[in-house]
C-alpha positions, 0 to 999 in steps of 0.5 A: 476537535481532538478525537478520543483514543479508541477503536475508531481512532485506530481505524483512522490511524491505519487509513491515514498511515497507509495513505502517508506511506503510499505517498512516501513509498518511492522517496523512502525506497530511493534512500534505502542504503542500510542495512542493504541498499536494495531500495525496498524499505518504503514498499515493505512498510506500505505492504506491512501497514496494508496488512494491518489496515485490512486486519482492523477492517476485518475486526470491525466487520466481524463485530458489525455482523455480531451487532457489537462495536470493537473496543480499543483492545480489539482494534489495536490488537488486530492492527498489531496482528495484521502487521505481524503476519504481513510484515515485509523486510527488516523495517516492516518486521520492526514496525510490527514489533513496535505495534505489538509493544503498543498493544501490550499497554493499550490493550491492558488499559483500554478504558481511555475515555478520560483524556489524562488517562489516555495521554498517560496510556499512549505515553507508556505505549510508545515507551514500551514500543521503543523498548520492544524493538530493541528486544527484537533486534539481535544487534541494535544499531543507533542512527536507525528506526530504533533511535527514532522510536526512542526519541519519539518515546522521550518526546511523548514522556515530556509532553505527558501531563500537558494535554491529551493523547493528541498532544502526546502523539504530536510531540512524539511525531516532532521528536521522531522528526528531530531524531530522524534528521540527526541519523546521518551523523550517527550512522556512517553509511547514511552520512556518506550517502547524504540521506537519513534512515529509510526505516526512520522515515517510515516511522515518522510517517506512521507517527504523523498519521497517529497524530492526525487521527487523534487531533482531527487535523490532517497534514501532508507535509512530506518527510525530509529524506535528505541530510543537511549536507548535499548528496554526493555526486559519486558516493559509490554503491552507498548513494541513494540514487544508485541504490534505487536504480541498481539494487546494489548491496555489500558484496561481502554481505549475505546473499539472501533475505529469509522471512517466514512466519513461525508457530513455536514456543518461547524456549524454541524461539530463544534457541532459534535466535542463537542459531540464526545469529550464527548464520547471518545478520540483520536478525529480527524476530518479533511476535509472541503467544506462539506466533512469530515473524522471523527475518534474517540475511544469510548466505545459506537460505536452506539452513535458515529454513531448517532452523525454523523447522527444528524450532516449530512450524514455519510457513509463508516462507520467502527467500529473496536474493539481493541481486533482485530475483527470488531463488526459485523461478517459475519455468516456461516464462512468456515474454510479455503479459498484461494484468488488469484490474476489472470491476465485473465479470464481463470485463474479466471475460473481455480481458481474458479473450485478448490474453490479459490476466484479469483481477476481478474486483469484488463489490466494496473490496478492492484488491490488496497488493498481494493479490496483484503480485499473485496475478503478476506471478500467474501471468508467467511473463518476464515483462508485465503491464499492470493496469489498475483501472482505478485512481484509488489503487495507484499506491496499491498497484505501485507497491505490487509492481515494486514487489514483483520487480524484486522477483525479477519481473519487469513491470510497467504501471500503466496509469489507467484511472478507469476500466474504459481507459484500460480497454483503450490501452488493451486495444493498442497493446502489441507484444511484438514490439519493444517493451518500452514502445508498448508501454508508451503506446498503452499509456498514450491511449489511456491518457487520450481517453476521457472517462465518465461513470453514472452512479446513484447517490446513497445519501444527500451530499454536496458535490461539484454540481450542487446538492444531490439527494439520495436516489439521484443519478450522478454523472461523474466526468474524470472523477468529479460530479458534473451532472445531477439528474433523476433519470439514468438515460437522460443523465447519460445523454447529458454526460455524453454531450458534454464529453463530445463537445470537446471532440471525439471519434469513439464512444465506449459504453460499458453496461453495469449489472443494473443497467436497463436493457434499452439503455445501450440502444438509446445511447447509441441512437443518440450519438448517431443522431447528434454526433456525426462520424462518432463510432460507438462500441458496447460491452456488457461489463457486469459491474456492480455500483456503477450502471454505466461507464463511458469512454471517449477517445 
């Protein structure tokens, strides 16, 4: 059943868009050949939408604390503002402007309960969004995300009057997909590489998420990234595979990407556009109402920043060299480090004891990719192993790793799905051996560790093990509910027996903040009596939510 165009739909749109860009991130990075073949468009779009999604959640939380509910104008405004302050790269900056254009219409016409009015408002919003992207780019080029946005607006206009907002969004998505397929014939660099426009791919994913949010029907069809013609085996620096692997770029083009937020008035920004246009290319300035996001490619990064200082107050200044490293390097870099996401103070202390940099997870607040990037920077190492320790963080961690790589850090993402897998990986970490050998050893140790956790059900629901009631103890093995019980210790022993029935040499128990004092002793005794030659190690994790984590190696 279609959903109304309201704040809840915007919230759902953000979540679905983040999931879609998480799935597509690496594929979009791999075809990034324009305007610079630096292999980061997918990552930049993911980081931009991550900022937008967090802003929307903050808006909902703020209204909830005041006992109110956000309206459409509040939600779409938060999404646009979050994208503006978190925009990364050329593509992210353009998408931020696109969302701002939509906000200008939807915030002014927020009463969209009527299906026909909602469809008309969305049609006008998409048209305004497409027009605003052309206004933001100093020298628009066809065959890019700009063309795809215009095609989406055209398709939405044709669909207006034939259905509700869901139908308009679906038509816009299909129009964008068709336009994306045509981009290799419009932009020579894409045709030579045999790929479609990377930024356009991201917009197609974004519009697909909007259509899913409004229709209530989720689709996970991958965005087509290749042109109809096969990819040339040797297409030089413009070939997508080489772009992703080597980060090559036009040697005659500017050397630096400069991005910053700017507080300035409209007149000052107009002068800034002219100044920056003379310094470089790929100029995109988006925003309004005193806050702007400035993006430009230049040879003289200092001059670009000075221009911002003359216009107003620039901050969050980021300068990236297209060779893959930032202009400013941290001194005294160590050879190798480990960064691990941990759910409790006890595990954070354990990580620190073995020399790893912990990123503590707050209850109900998973870390953003920016927090992980900052932890990687604080590790001050040339090589870093990143342990997400949670399957829900796989896209976030992958985006953080990709961002850190652009800063010259060699990052390996160890696919740990639980804190106990992270403990197993840390146990075999040896800085003295080669990076690749260490990655293989840590990945193998994590993969050889089965994991489980105990949780308390908050409400009645269906599970893989049957129906649970609020207050039941759930035993999850490898992420799925396998046991439903009423007693924590009894459920834990059942879970242990099931896991050890397939063999095992070592049991790791990580006690949560709410675990009863006698739990560890009783479980250790059970393992000793029922499973001979199996060792047990216990850690005080201090995590909230899960009273017990279990690992079996």
